[in-house]
All heavy atoms as a GROMACS GRO file, in nm:
protein
  567
    1MET      N    1   3.224  -4.666   8.317
    1MET     CA    2   3.141  -4.783   8.340
    1MET      C    3   3.219  -4.878   8.431
    1MET      O    4   3.334  -4.909   8.406
    1MET     CB    5   3.107  -4.850   8.207
    1MET     CG    6   3.010  -4.961   8.222
    1MET     SD    7   2.948  -5.026   8.064
    1MET     CE    8   2.847  -4.891   8.009
    2THR      N    9   3.151  -4.925   8.531
    2THR     CA   10   3.217  -5.013   8.628
    2THR      C   11   3.209  -5.159   8.583
    2THR      O   12   3.130  -5.194   8.493
    2THR     CB   13   3.150  -5.001   8.766
    2THR    OG1   14   3.019  -5.056   8.758
    2THR    CG2   15   3.146  -4.857   8.814
    3ALA      N   16   3.287  -5.242   8.647
    3ALA     CA   17   3.286  -5.385   8.618
    3ALA      C   18   3.148  -5.444   8.647
    3ALA      O   19   3.100  -5.532   8.575
    3ALA     CB   20   3.394  -5.456   8.697
    4MET      N   21   3.084  -5.396   8.752
    4MET     CA   22   2.952  -5.447   8.788
    4MET      C   23   2.849  -5.409   8.681
    4MET      O   24   2.761  -5.490   8.646
    4MET     CB   25   2.908  -5.393   8.924
    4MET     CG   26   2.778  -5.452   8.973
    4MET     SD   27   2.785  -5.631   8.975
    4MET     CE   28   2.783  -5.659   9.148
    5GLU      N   29   2.857  -5.289   8.627
    5GLU     CA   30   2.766  -5.248   8.520
    5GLU      C   31   2.787  -5.334   8.396
    5GLU      O   32   2.689  -5.375   8.331
    5GLU     CB   33   2.787  -5.100   8.487
    5GLU     CG   34   2.739  -5.007   8.597
    5GLU     CD   35   2.780  -4.862   8.572
    5GLU    OE1   36   2.888  -4.837   8.516
    5GLU    OE2   37   2.701  -4.774   8.610
    6LEU      N   38   2.911  -5.362   8.362
    6LEU     CA   39   2.940  -5.448   8.247
    6LEU      C   40   2.885  -5.589   8.272
    6LEU      O   41   2.827  -5.651   8.182
    6LEU     CB   42   3.090  -5.454   8.220
    6LEU     CG   43   3.150  -5.328   8.159
    6LEU    CD1   44   3.301  -5.342   8.152
    6LEU    CD2   45   3.092  -5.302   8.022
    7HIS      N   46   2.902  -5.637   8.392
    7HIS     CA   47   2.851  -5.769   8.427
    7HIS      C   48   2.698  -5.772   8.411
    7HIS      O   49   2.643  -5.869   8.357
    7HIS     CB   50   2.891  -5.803   8.570
    7HIS     CG   51   2.841  -5.936   8.616
    7HIS    ND1   52   2.893  -6.054   8.570
    7HIS    CD2   53   2.742  -5.968   8.703
    7HIS    CE1   54   2.828  -6.154   8.627
    7HIS    NE2   55   2.736  -6.105   8.708
    8ASP      N   56   2.631  -5.669   8.457
    8ASP     CA   57   2.485  -5.661   8.444
    8ASP      C   58   2.442  -5.659   8.297
    8ASP      O   59   2.343  -5.724   8.260
    8ASP     CB   60   2.430  -5.537   8.515
    8ASP     CG   61   2.443  -5.546   8.667
    8ASP    OD1   62   2.463  -5.658   8.720
    8ASP    OD2   63   2.433  -5.440   8.732
    9ILE      N   64   2.515  -5.586   8.215
    9ILE     CA   65   2.484  -5.581   8.071
    9ILE      C   66   2.502  -5.718   8.008
    9ILE      O   67   2.418  -5.764   7.930
    9ILE     CB   68   2.572  -5.475   8.001
    9ILE    CG1   69   2.530  -5.335   8.046
    9ILE    CG2   70   2.562  -5.488   7.850
    9ILE    CD1   71   2.624  -5.224   8.002
   10ILE      N   72   2.610  -5.786   8.042
   10ILE     CA   73   2.636  -5.919   7.986
   10ILE      C   74   2.526  -6.016   8.029
   10ILE      O   75   2.476  -6.094   7.947
   10ILE     CB   76   2.775  -5.970   8.028
   10ILE    CG1   77   2.882  -5.887   7.957
   10ILE    CG2   78   2.792  -6.118   7.998
   10ILE    CD1   79   3.022  -5.909   8.010
   11GLU      N   80   2.485  -6.010   8.154
   11GLU     CA   81   2.377  -6.097   8.200
   11GLU      C   82   2.246  -6.068   8.126
   11GLU      O   83   2.175  -6.160   8.087
   11GLU     CB   84   2.356  -6.081   8.351
   11GLU     CG   85   2.458  -6.153   8.434
   11GLU     CD   86   2.426  -6.146   8.583
   11GLU    OE1   87   2.345  -6.061   8.624
   11GLU    OE2   88   2.484  -6.227   8.656
   12ARG      N   89   2.215  -5.941   8.106
   12ARG     CA   90   2.092  -5.905   8.035
   12ARG      C   91   2.096  -5.954   7.891
   12ARG      O   92   1.999  -6.012   7.840
   12ARG     CB   93   2.072  -5.753   8.037
   12ARG     CG   94   1.946  -5.707   7.962
   12ARG     CD   95   1.930  -5.556   7.964
   12ARG     NE   96   2.044  -5.483   7.915
   12ARG     CZ   97   2.072  -5.462   7.785
   12ARG    NH1   98   1.992  -5.508   7.692
   12ARG    NH2   99   2.178  -5.392   7.750
   13LEU      N  100   2.210  -5.934   7.823
   13LEU     CA  101   2.222  -5.980   7.685
   13LEU      C  102   2.215  -6.132   7.674
   13LEU      O  103   2.157  -6.185   7.580
   13LEU     CB  104   2.353  -5.928   7.624
   13LEU     CG  105   2.358  -5.777   7.601
   13LEU    CD1  106   2.498  -5.734   7.557
   13LEU    CD2  107   2.253  -5.733   7.501
   14THR      N  108   2.270  -6.200   7.772
   14THR     CA  109   2.263  -6.346   7.774
   14THR      C  110   2.119  -6.392   7.789
   14THR      O  111   2.074  -6.484   7.719
   14THR     CB  112   2.350  -6.403   7.887
   14THR    OG1  113   2.486  -6.361   7.866
   14THR    CG2  114   2.344  -6.554   7.893
   15ARG      N  115   2.044  -6.328   7.878
   15ARG     CA  116   1.902  -6.362   7.894
   15ARG      C  117   1.824  -6.336   7.765
   15ARG      O  118   1.740  -6.417   7.725
   15ARG     CB  119   1.840  -6.283   8.010
   15ARG     CG  120   1.877  -6.335   8.147
   15ARG     CD  121   1.793  -6.271   8.257
   15ARG     NE  122   1.797  -6.125   8.256
   15ARG     CZ  123   1.887  -6.050   8.317
   15ARG    NH1  124   1.984  -6.107   8.385
   15ARG    NH2  125   1.880  -5.918   8.311
   16GLU      N  126   1.851  -6.223   7.700
   16GLU     CA  127   1.782  -6.190   7.574
   16GLU      C  128   1.816  -6.291   7.466
   16GLU      O  129   1.727  -6.334   7.391
   16GLU     CB  130   1.819  -6.049   7.530
   16GLU     CG  131   1.759  -5.940   7.616
   16GLU     CD  132   1.806  -5.801   7.578
   16GLU    OE1  133   1.872  -5.786   7.472
   16GLU    OE2  134   1.777  -5.706   7.653
   17ARG      N  135   1.943  -6.332   7.457
   17ARG     CA  136   1.983  -6.431   7.358
   17ARG      C  137   1.913  -6.563   7.384
   17ARG      O  138   1.861  -6.626   7.293
   17ARG     CB  139   2.135  -6.452   7.362
   17ARG     CG  140   2.183  -6.555   7.258
   17ARG     CD  141   2.311  -6.622   7.295
   17ARG     NE  142   2.296  -6.693   7.421
   17ARG     CZ  143   2.398  -6.720   7.501
   17ARG    NH1  144   2.520  -6.679   7.471
   17ARG    NH2  145   2.379  -6.786   7.613
   18ASP      N  146   1.909  -6.605   7.509
   18ASP     CA  147   1.844  -6.731   7.544
   18ASP      C  148   1.695  -6.727   7.514
   18ASP      O  149   1.638  -6.825   7.467
   18ASP     CB  150   1.869  -6.765   7.691
   18ASP     CG  151   2.015  -6.799   7.720
   18ASP    OD1  152   2.092  -6.822   7.624
   18ASP    OD2  153   2.052  -6.799   7.839
   19ALA      N  154   1.632  -6.614   7.539
   19ALA     CA  155   1.489  -6.599   7.508
   19ALA      C  156   1.465  -6.604   7.358
   19ALA      O  157   1.367  -6.665   7.312
   19ALA     CB  158   1.435  -6.468   7.566
   20ALA      N  159   1.553  -6.543   7.280
   20ALA     CA  160   1.539  -6.546   7.134
   20ALA      C  161   1.556  -6.689   7.083
   20ALA      O  162   1.480  -6.734   6.996
   20ALA     CB  163   1.641  -6.454   7.069
   21ARG      N  164   1.653  -6.761   7.136
   21ARG     CA  165   1.672  -6.900   7.097
   21ARG      C  166   1.548  -6.983   7.129
   21ARG      O  167   1.504  -7.065   7.050
   21ARG     CB  168   1.793  -6.961   7.167
   21ARG     CG  169   1.924  -6.923   7.108
   21ARG     CD  170   2.036  -6.994   7.180
   21ARG     NE  171   2.164  -6.967   7.116
   21ARG     CZ  172   2.279  -6.997   7.170
   21ARG    NH1  173   2.285  -7.053   7.290
   21ARG    NH2  174   2.391  -6.970   7.105
   22ALA      N  175   1.491  -6.962   7.246
   22ALA     CA  176   1.372  -7.036   7.286
   22ALA      C  177   1.254  -7.004   7.194
   22ALA      O  178   1.178  -7.094   7.156
   22ALA     CB  179   1.335  -7.006   7.431
   23ALA      N  180   1.240  -6.879   7.156
   23ALA     CA  181   1.131  -6.840   7.066
   23ALA      C  182   1.147  -6.906   6.929
   23ALA      O  183   1.049  -6.953   6.870
   23ALA     CB  184   1.126  -6.688   7.053
   24ILE      N  185   1.270  -6.910   6.880
   24ILE     CA  186   1.296  -6.975   6.752
   24ILE      C  187   1.263  -7.123   6.762
   24ILE      O  188   1.198  -7.180   6.674
   24ILE     CB  189   1.443  -6.955   6.709
   24ILE    CG1  190   1.467  -6.810   6.669
   24ILE    CG2  191   1.479  -7.048   6.593
   24ILE    CD1  192   1.613  -6.776   6.648
   25ARG      N  193   1.306  -7.187   6.870
   25ARG     CA  194   1.278  -7.330   6.888
   25ARG      C  195   1.129  -7.357   6.890
   25ARG      O  196   1.081  -7.453   6.829
   25ARG     CB  197   1.341  -7.378   7.018
   25ARG     CG  198   1.489  -7.389   7.014
   25ARG     CD  199   1.542  -7.435   7.148
   25ARG     NE  200   1.687  -7.438   7.146
   25ARG     CZ  201   1.764  -7.400   7.247
   25ARG    NH1  202   1.710  -7.357   7.359
   25ARG    NH2  203   1.893  -7.406   7.237
   26ASP      N  204   1.052  -7.274   6.961
   26ASP     CA  205   0.909  -7.298   6.977
   26ASP      C  206   0.831  -7.271   6.848
   26ASP      O  207   0.730  -7.336   6.823
   26ASP     CB  208   0.853  -7.211   7.089
   26ASP     CG  209   0.904  -7.254   7.225
   26ASP    OD1  210   0.953  -7.369   7.238
   26ASP    OD2  211   0.896  -7.173   7.318
   27ALA      N  212   0.876  -7.176   6.767
   27ALA     CA  213   0.800  -7.136   6.649
   27ALA      C  214   0.836  -7.213   6.524
   27ALA      O  215   0.766  -7.202   6.423
   27ALA     CB  216   0.820  -6.986   6.624
   28SER      N  217   0.941  -7.290   6.526
   28SER     CA  218   0.992  -7.354   6.405
   28SER      C  219   0.982  -7.505   6.416
   28SER      O  220   1.080  -7.572   6.445
   28SER     CB  221   1.136  -7.311   6.381
   28SER     OG  222   1.146  -7.172   6.373
   29ARG      N  223   0.866  -7.558   6.392
   29ARG     CA  224   0.844  -7.702   6.406
   29ARG      C  225   0.807  -7.769   6.274
   29ARG      O  226   0.735  -7.713   6.192
   29ARG     CB  227   0.733  -7.729   6.508
   29ARG     CG  228   0.765  -7.682   6.647
   29ARG     CD  229   0.874  -7.764   6.705
   29ARG     NE  230   0.910  -7.719   6.839
   29ARG     CZ  231   1.007  -7.772   6.908
   29ARG    NH1  232   1.078  -7.869   6.858
   29ARG    NH2  233   1.035  -7.727   7.028
   30CYS      N  234   0.857  -7.890   6.257
   30CYS     CA  235   0.824  -7.973   6.141
   30CYS      C  236   0.676  -8.009   6.146
   30CYS      O  237   0.624  -8.046   6.252
   30CYS     CB  238   0.911  -8.099   6.144
   30CYS     SG  239   0.870  -8.221   6.017
   31GLU      N  240   0.608  -8.002   6.034
   31GLU     CA  241   0.466  -8.033   6.029
   31GLU      C  242   0.439  -8.183   6.040
   31GLU      O  243   0.327  -8.223   6.070
   31GLU     CB  244   0.405  -7.978   5.901
   31GLU     CG  245   0.411  -7.826   5.895
   31GLU     CD  246   0.363  -7.769   5.762
   31GLU    OE1  247   0.300  -7.843   5.683
   31GLU    OE2  248   0.388  -7.650   5.739
   32ASP      N  249   0.541  -8.265   6.018
   32ASP     CA  250   0.523  -8.410   6.024
   32ASP      C  251   0.556  -8.469   6.160
   32ASP      O  252   0.478  -8.547   6.215
   32ASP     CB  253   0.608  -8.479   5.916
   32ASP     CG  254   0.561  -8.446   5.776
   32ASP    OD1  255   0.439  -8.425   5.757
   32ASP    OD2  256   0.646  -8.440   5.686
   33CYS      N  257   0.672  -8.433   6.215
   33CYS     CA  258   0.716  -8.499   6.338
   33CYS      C  259   0.733  -8.406   6.458
   33CYS      O  260   0.753  -8.452   6.570
   33CYS     CB  261   0.849  -8.572   6.314
   33CYS     SG  262   0.991  -8.463   6.293
   34GLY      N  263   0.725  -8.275   6.437
   34GLY     CA  264   0.737  -8.180   6.548
   34GLY      C  265   0.879  -8.137   6.579
   34GLY      O  266   0.901  -8.053   6.665
   35ALA      N  267   0.978  -8.194   6.509
   35ALA     CA  268   1.116  -8.150   6.528
   35ALA      C  269   1.132  -8.009   6.470
   35ALA      O  270   1.042  -7.958   6.404
   35ALA     CB  271   1.213  -8.247   6.459
   36TRP      N  272   1.245  -7.948   6.491
   36TRP     CA  273   1.265  -7.814   6.436
   36TRP      C  274   1.267  -7.818   6.284
   36TRP      O  275   1.335  -7.899   6.223
   36TRP     CB  276   1.396  -7.757   6.485
   36TRP     CG  277   1.397  -7.728   6.631
   36TRP    CD1  278   1.291  -7.723   6.715
   36TRP    CD2  279   1.510  -7.699   6.709
   36TRP    NE1  280   1.331  -7.693   6.842
   36TRP    CE2  281   1.465  -7.677   6.841
   36TRP    CE3  282   1.646  -7.688   6.683
   36TRP    CZ2  283   1.551  -7.646   6.945
   36TRP    CZ3  284   1.732  -7.656   6.787
   36TRP    CH2  285   1.684  -7.636   6.915
   37ALA      N  286   1.191  -7.728   6.224
   37ALA     CA  287   1.184  -7.720   6.078
   37ALA      C  288   1.302  -7.639   6.026
   37ALA      O  289   1.326  -7.527   6.069
   37ALA     CB  290   1.052  -7.656   6.034
   38THR      N  291   1.374  -7.700   5.934
   38THR     CA  292   1.488  -7.631   5.872
   38THR      C  293   1.473  -7.623   5.721
   38THR      O  294   1.553  -7.560   5.654
   38THR     CB  295   1.619  -7.706   5.903
   38THR    OG1  296   1.604  -7.843   5.865
   38THR    CG2  297   1.653  -7.696   6.050
   39ARG      N  298   1.369  -7.686   5.667
   39ARG     CA  299   1.349  -7.689   5.522
   39ARG      C  300   1.205  -7.653   5.490
   39ARG      O  301   1.116  -7.672   5.571
   39ARG     CB  302   1.378  -7.830   5.468
   39ARG     CG  303   1.502  -7.897   5.520
   39ARG     CD  304   1.622  -7.878   5.438
   39ARG     NE  305   1.596  -7.924   5.303
   39ARG     CZ  306   1.677  -7.901   5.202
   39ARG    NH1  307   1.788  -7.836   5.221
   39ARG    NH2  308   1.650  -7.940   5.081
   40TYR      N  309   1.184  -7.601   5.370
   40TYR     CA  310   1.047  -7.573   5.327
   40TYR      C  311   1.032  -7.604   5.180
   40TYR      O  312   1.129  -7.610   5.105
   40TYR     CB  313   1.008  -7.427   5.355
   40TYR     CG  314   1.076  -7.325   5.268
   40TYR    CD1  315   1.018  -7.281   5.150
   40TYR    CD2  316   1.200  -7.272   5.303
   40TYR    CE1  317   1.080  -7.188   5.070
   40TYR    CE2  318   1.263  -7.179   5.223
   40TYR     CZ  319   1.203  -7.137   5.107
   40TYR     OH  320   1.266  -7.045   5.028
   41ARG      N  321   0.910  -7.628   5.141
   41ARG     CA  322   0.875  -7.655   5.002
   41ARG      C  323   0.774  -7.550   4.962
   41ARG      O  324   0.661  -7.549   5.008
   41ARG     CB  325   0.815  -7.794   4.988
   41ARG     CG  326   0.781  -7.829   4.843
   41ARG     CD  327   0.736  -7.971   4.833
   41ARG     NE  328   0.855  -8.054   4.837
   41ARG     CZ  329   0.866  -8.171   4.779
   41ARG    NH1  330   0.765  -8.222   4.713
   41ARG    NH2  331   0.977  -8.240   4.787
   42SER      N  332   0.817  -7.457   4.878
   42SER     CA  333   0.730  -7.344   4.843
   42SER      C  334   0.609  -7.388   4.761
   42SER      O  335   0.504  -7.326   4.770
   42SER     CB  336   0.809  -7.236   4.770
   42SER     OG  337   0.871  -7.289   4.656
   43ALA      N  338   0.622  -7.494   4.683
   43ALA     CA  339   0.509  -7.539   4.601
   43ALA      C  340   0.390  -7.581   4.686
   43ALA      O  341   0.275  -7.563   4.646
   43ALA     CB  342   0.553  -7.655   4.511
   44SER      N  343   0.418  -7.634   4.806
   44SER     CA  344   0.308  -7.679   4.892
   44SER      C  345   0.301  -7.602   5.023
   44SER      O  346   0.217  -7.632   5.108
   44SER     CB  347   0.324  -7.828   4.922
   44SER     OG  348   0.448  -7.852   4.985
   45ALA      N  349   0.388  -7.503   5.040
   45ALA     CA  350   0.393  -7.421   5.162
   45ALA      C  351   0.405  -7.508   5.286
   45ALA      O  352   0.335  -7.489   5.384
   45ALA     CB  353   0.271  -7.330   5.171
   46ARG      N  354   0.492  -7.608   5.279
   46ARG     CA  355   0.513  -7.699   5.391
   46ARG      C  356   0.649  -7.678   5.453
   46ARG      O  357   0.745  -7.647   5.384
   46ARG     CB  358   0.504  -7.844   5.343
   46ARG     CG  359   0.366  -7.876   5.291
   46ARG     CD  360   0.334  -8.020   5.298
   46ARG     NE  361   0.370  -8.069   5.431
   46ARG     CZ  362   0.386  -8.196   5.458
   46ARG    NH1  363   0.370  -8.286   5.367
   46ARG    NH2  364   0.419  -8.235   5.580
   47TYR      N  365   0.656  -7.699   5.583
   47TYR     CA  366   0.782  -7.691   5.656
   47TYR      C  367   0.814  -7.828   5.713
   47TYR      O  368   0.724  -7.901   5.755
   47TYR     CB  369   0.772  -7.589   5.770
   47TYR     CG  370   0.775  -7.448   5.719
   47TYR    CD1  371   0.660  -7.386   5.674
   47TYR    CD2  372   0.894  -7.377   5.713
   47TYR    CE1  373   0.663  -7.256   5.625
   47TYR    CE2  374   0.899  -7.248   5.664
   47TYR     CZ  375   0.782  -7.188   5.621
   47TYR     OH  376   0.786  -7.061   5.572
   48ALA      N  377   0.943  -7.863   5.712
   48ALA     CA  378   0.984  -7.995   5.762
   48ALA      C  379   1.126  -7.987   5.819
   48ALA      O  380   1.201  -7.893   5.793
   48ALA     CB  381   0.978  -8.097   5.649
   49CYS      N  382   1.161  -8.090   5.895
   49CYS     CA  383   1.297  -8.101   5.947
   49CYS      C  384   1.385  -8.166   5.840
   49CYS      O  385   1.336  -8.208   5.735
   49CYS     CB  386   1.298  -8.185   6.074
   49CYS     SG  387   1.249  -8.357   6.050
   50ASP      N  388   1.514  -8.175   5.866
   50ASP     CA  389   1.604  -8.236   5.769
   50ASP      C  390   1.566  -8.381   5.739
   50ASP      O  391   1.576  -8.426   5.626
   50ASP     CB  392   1.749  -8.231   5.821
   50ASP     CG  393   1.806  -8.089   5.819
   50ASP    OD1  394   1.754  -8.004   5.743
   50ASP    OD2  395   1.902  -8.063   5.894
   51SER      N  396   1.519  -8.454   5.840
   51SER     CA  397   1.484  -8.596   5.822
   51SER      C  398   1.356  -8.615   5.741
   51SER      O  399   1.345  -8.711   5.664
   51SER     CB  400   1.465  -8.664   5.958
   51SER     OG  401   1.585  -8.661   6.030
   52CYS      N  402   1.260  -8.528   5.757
   52CYS     CA  403   1.130  -8.543   5.689
   52CYS      C  404   1.125  -8.472   5.553
   52CYS      O  405   1.021  -8.473   5.488
   52CYS     CB  406   1.017  -8.489   5.778
   52CYS     SG  407   0.993  -8.584   5.930
   53ALA      N  408   1.235  -8.412   5.512
   53ALA     CA  409   1.236  -8.337   5.385
   53ALA      C  410   1.338  -8.394   5.288
   53ALA      O  411   1.428  -8.325   5.242
   53ALA     CB  412   1.265  -8.190   5.412
   54PRO      N  413   1.326  -8.523   5.256
   54PRO     CA  414   1.421  -8.580   5.161
   54PRO      C  415   1.384  -8.545   5.017
   54PRO      O  416   1.271  -8.504   4.990
   54PRO     CB  417   1.408  -8.730   5.184
   54PRO     CG  418   1.265  -8.747   5.224
   54PRO     CD  419   1.230  -8.621   5.302
   55GLY      N  420   1.477  -8.561   4.929
   55GLY     CA  421   1.450  -8.544   4.787
   55GLY      C  422   1.458  -8.400   4.739
   55GLY      O  423   1.497  -8.310   4.812
   56ASN      N  424   1.418  -8.383   4.616
   56ASN     CA  425   1.426  -8.253   4.551
   56ASN      C  426   1.305  -8.167   4.585
   56ASN      O  427   1.202  -8.217   4.629
   56ASN     CB  428   1.434  -8.270   4.399
   56ASN     CG  429   1.560  -8.342   4.358
   56ASN    OD1  430   1.663  -8.329   4.422
   56ASN    ND2  431   1.551  -8.419   4.251
   57GLY      N  432   1.317  -8.038   4.562
   57GLY     CA  433   1.207  -7.946   4.582
   57GLY      C  434   1.207  -7.878   4.717
   57GLY      O  435   1.129  -7.789   4.740
   58TRP      N  436   1.294  -7.922   4.808
   58TRP     CA  437   1.302  -7.861   4.940
   58TRP      C  438   1.416  -7.760   4.940
   58TRP      O  439   1.518  -7.778   4.879
   58TRP     CB  440   1.327  -7.966   5.047
   58TRP     CG  441   1.211  -8.057   5.068
   58TRP    CD1  442   1.191  -8.178   5.008
   58TRP    CD2  443   1.098  -8.034   5.151
   58TRP    NE1  444   1.072  -8.232   5.051
   58TRP    CE2  445   1.014  -8.146   5.139
   58TRP    CE3  446   1.061  -7.929   5.236
   58TRP    CZ2  447   0.893  -8.156   5.208
   58TRP    CZ3  448   0.942  -7.941   5.305
   58TRP    CH2  449   0.859  -8.053   5.290
   59THR      N  450   1.397  -7.652   5.015
   59THR     CA  451   1.496  -7.545   5.026
   59THR      C  452   1.519  -7.516   5.173
   59THR      O  453   1.427  -7.528   5.254
   59THR     CB  454   1.443  -7.417   4.958
   59THR    OG1  455   1.404  -7.449   4.824
   59THR    CG2  456   1.547  -7.308   4.955
   60ASP      N  457   1.643  -7.478   5.206
   60ASP     CA  458   1.670  -7.439   5.344
   60ASP      C  459   1.587  -7.317   5.381
   60ASP      O  460   1.575  -7.223   5.303
   60ASP     CB  461   1.818  -7.404   5.363
   60ASP     CG  462   1.902  -7.523   5.403
   60ASP    OD1  463   1.848  -7.635   5.410
   60ASP    OD2  464   2.022  -7.504   5.428
   61ASP      N  465   1.529  -7.322   5.498
   61ASP     CA  466   1.461  -7.206   5.554
   61ASP      C  467   1.564  -7.095   5.571
   61ASP      O  468   1.682  -7.123   5.594
   61ASP     CB  469   1.402  -7.246   5.690
   61ASP     CG  470   1.325  -7.134   5.754
   61ASP    OD1  471   1.205  -7.122   5.730
   61ASP    OD2  472   1.388  -7.060   5.830
   62PRO      N  473   1.525  -6.967   5.559
   62PRO     CA  474   1.622  -6.858   5.577
   62PRO      C  475   1.692  -6.863   5.712
   62PRO      O  476   1.802  -6.813   5.727
   62PRO     CB  477   1.536  -6.732   5.565
   62PRO     CG  478   1.418  -6.773   5.484
   62PRO     CD  479   1.393  -6.917   5.519
   63HIS      N  480   1.631  -6.928   5.810
   63HIS     CA  481   1.690  -6.935   5.943
   63HIS      C  482   1.749  -7.072   5.972
   63HIS      O  483   1.780  -7.103   6.087
   63HIS     CB  484   1.584  -6.902   6.048
   63HIS     CG  485   1.519  -6.770   6.027
   63HIS    ND1  486   1.584  -6.651   6.048
   63HIS    CD2  487   1.396  -6.738   5.980
   63HIS    CE1  488   1.503  -6.551   6.018
   63HIS    NE2  489   1.389  -6.600   5.976
   64ALA      N  490   1.768  -7.155   5.870
   64ALA     CA  491   1.814  -7.292   5.891
   64ALA      C  492   1.949  -7.298   5.961
   64ALA      O  493   1.969  -7.379   6.052
   64ALA     CB  494   1.820  -7.367   5.758
   65LEU      N  495   2.042  -7.214   5.921
   65LEU     CA  496   2.174  -7.216   5.985
   65LEU      C  497   2.164  -7.182   6.133
   65LEU      O  498   2.227  -7.247   6.218
   65LEU     CB  499   2.270  -7.120   5.916
   65LEU     CG  500   2.314  -7.161   5.776
   65LEU    CD1  501   2.401  -7.051   5.714
   65LEU    CD2  502   2.390  -7.292   5.780
   66ALA      N  503   2.082  -7.084   6.166
   66ALA     CA  504   2.065  -7.046   6.307
   66ALA      C  505   1.996  -7.158   6.385
   66ALA      O  506   2.032  -7.186   6.498
   66ALA     CB  507   1.984  -6.917   6.318
   67LEU      N  508   1.898  -7.223   6.322
   67LEU     CA  509   1.829  -7.334   6.390
   67LEU      C  510   1.923  -7.449   6.415
   67LEU      O  511   1.925  -7.507   6.524
   67LEU     CB  512   1.710  -7.381   6.306
   67LEU     CG  513   1.589  -7.291   6.309
   67LEU    CD1  514   1.490  -7.334   6.201
   67LEU    CD2  515   1.524  -7.295   6.444
   68ARG      N  516   2.003  -7.482   6.316
   68ARG     CA  517   2.097  -7.594   6.334
   68ARG      C  518   2.200  -7.560   6.442
   68ARG      O  519   2.238  -7.646   6.520
   68ARG     CB  520   2.164  -7.628   6.202
   68ARG     CG  521   2.068  -7.692   6.104
   68ARG     CD  522   2.133  -7.726   5.970
   68ARG     NE  523   2.034  -7.781   5.880
   68ARG     CZ  524   2.001  -7.724   5.764
   68ARG    NH1  525   2.060  -7.614   5.723
   68ARG    NH2  526   1.910  -7.780   5.687
   69ALA      N  527   2.243  -7.435   6.447
   69ALA     CA  528   2.337  -7.393   6.552
   69ALA      C  529   2.270  -7.397   6.689
   69ALA      O  530   2.330  -7.441   6.788
   69ALA     CB  531   2.389  -7.253   6.522
   70ALA      N  532   2.143  -7.356   6.696
   70ALA     CA  533   2.071  -7.359   6.822
   70ALA      C  534   2.050  -7.502   6.871
   70ALA      O  535   2.053  -7.528   6.991
   70ALA     CB  536   1.936  -7.287   6.809
   71MET      N  537   2.032  -7.594   6.778
   71MET     CA  538   2.014  -7.734   6.816
   71MET      C  539   2.141  -7.790   6.878
   71MET      O  540   2.134  -7.877   6.964
   71MET     CB  541   1.975  -7.819   6.694
   71MET     CG  542   1.833  -7.797   6.649
   71MET     SD  543   1.782  -7.911   6.521
   71MET     CE  544   1.821  -7.820   6.374
   72ARG      N  545   2.255  -7.738   6.836
   72ARG     CA  546   2.382  -7.785   6.891
   72ARG      C  547   2.418  -7.712   7.020
   72ARG      O  548   2.504  -7.759   7.095
   72ARG     CB  549   2.495  -7.764   6.790
   72ARG     CG  550   2.485  -7.855   6.669
   72ARG     CD  551   2.607  -7.844   6.583
   72ARG     NE  552   2.630  -7.711   6.532
   72ARG     CZ  553   2.581  -7.662   6.417
   72ARG    NH1  554   2.505  -7.737   6.343
   72ARG    NH2  555   2.607  -7.539   6.380
   73ALA      N  556   2.353  -7.601   7.049
   73ALA     CA  557   2.385  -7.522   7.168
   73ALA      C  558   2.338  -7.595   7.293
   73ALA      O  559   2.238  -7.666   7.291
   73ALA     CB  560   2.318  -7.385   7.159
   74PRO      N  561   2.410  -7.574   7.403
   74PRO     CA  562   2.371  -7.641   7.529
   74PRO      C  563   2.241  -7.586   7.586
   74PRO      O  564   2.194  -7.483   7.555
   74PRO     CB  565   2.486  -7.610   7.623
   74PRO     CG  566   2.556  -7.494   7.564
   74PRO     CD  567   2.524  -7.491   7.418
   0.00000   0.00000   0.00000
């Protein structure tokens, strides 16, 4: 495998990662304010961001860690 082939693979994987991050961002929105949803309340099947989900009864979304990391990504 040549250096150019490796470079092409890295570029493709970077594009795929960026597309996956964008899809997560677009699909995971708070029902109250539109920010990224990182918490949910199973009793009411509601999704919310960290700011709109205060108090008890809220649980981290299974993808909350990835969402929070994506929010910090450039």
